[in-house]
N, C-alpha and C positions, 0 to 999 in steps of 0.2 A: 518533186516530192521530198519533204524534209523529214528527218527522223527526230522524234522528241528525245530529250535528254535521257530518260529512263531506258528507252530502246537502245540508244548508243551505249549506255553503261552495260546493258545485258550482252550486247554484241562484243564489246571489249572484254568483258569477263569471260565469255565463252571462248574467245580467242586465246586469252592468257592461260586458261586451264586445259586447252586442247593440245594434243601432241602433234607436232609437225614431223615429217620424215627427217630422221637424223642419221648421220653416218660419216663416211669418208669419201672424198672426191679428189680428182686430180685436174689440174689445168695443164694441158699439153701444148707445147710449142710444135706446130706441124712442120716448121721449117728445119729446126735442128733436133727435134725429138726430146728436148729437155722437159722435165716434169716438175710441177709443184704439187705436193700432196698435203692435204689438211683434213681435219675432222671438224664437224660442226653439229650443233644441236638443231639446226634448221637448214636442211639441204636445199629446199626451195628458195629460201632467203639468199643462200650463197650463190645459187644459179642466177637469181634475179640481179644480185649485185654485179656478178660477172657480165651478164647481158647489158646492164647499164653502162659498165666500163666500155664495152665494145661499141655501144650506140653512140656514146659521147666521145669515144677515142681518148678517154682519160683512164688512168690507172693509179690507184692509191696503194697498190701492193709493191712495197719497195723491192721485194725479191725479183719481181718481173720487170721492173721499170726500164732497165737498160735494153733488154731484148724487145720490150713493147715499143720503145722509141725507135729501135732499129727496124723491126719487122711489121709493126702496126698490130692493132687488136685482132684483125682478121686472121693472123697467124696462130691464134690461140683458141683452143676448144676446152669446154668444161665437160668432164666425164665423171659420172657417179661410179664409184668403185664398190661400195658396200653400204647397205642400209640396215639399221636396227629397227626391228618391229616393236612398237610399244606393247607392253603386256595389258594395258588398259587403254581406253579411248580418251580418258580425261585424267588430268593431274589433280588428285585429291589432296595429296600431301607434298609440300615443297621438298621434303627430304628425299622423295622418290627421284627428283631431278638429279640429285648428286650421284645416285647409282647409275643413271643413264649417262651422265658425264664421264664417269669412270669407264663404262662400256665403250663409249666413243673413243676415249683416250687409248684404251687397250687395243681396239680395232685399228686405230691410227698407227700405233707402234708396230703392229703386225704388217701393215701395208708398207710402212717405211722400211722395215727389215726386208720385205720381199722385193720392193722396187729400187731401193737404194738411190733415191733422187738427190744425190749430193754431187758436189764438184762438177765434173763435166757432164754428168747424167741428169742433173736437175738443179733446182733453185733452193731446195731446203738446206738449212744449215745443220751441221752435225751438233748434237748435244755435247756440251763439255763434260768430260769425265771428272768427277770430284776426287 
């Protein structure tokens, strides 16, 4: 069964204007307990990317590269920490996206403060103070 071009355009447009779960996640090394914490506008996409890394035993995340090589992908787990619920089901105005990005960033800052995934405890790099 093939989709005609118009149907493909409709599906693509619906995908672009729909909200996907967004929020903060961690990748935890089960061997040494170190954490990598990040925020994303697409939690499902981040999880899928992580699962792909594990399936192919490849990793493009430079922060994890050394331990990934030492312990293997099976030593890492993806865990959702917090999710932002969209106020609407679809994105009507692209400027709405900016406010969600700010919310994800604020939530990430809170989790970084709480978990302190730096130095011996994690893979995140501290922000430079200006």
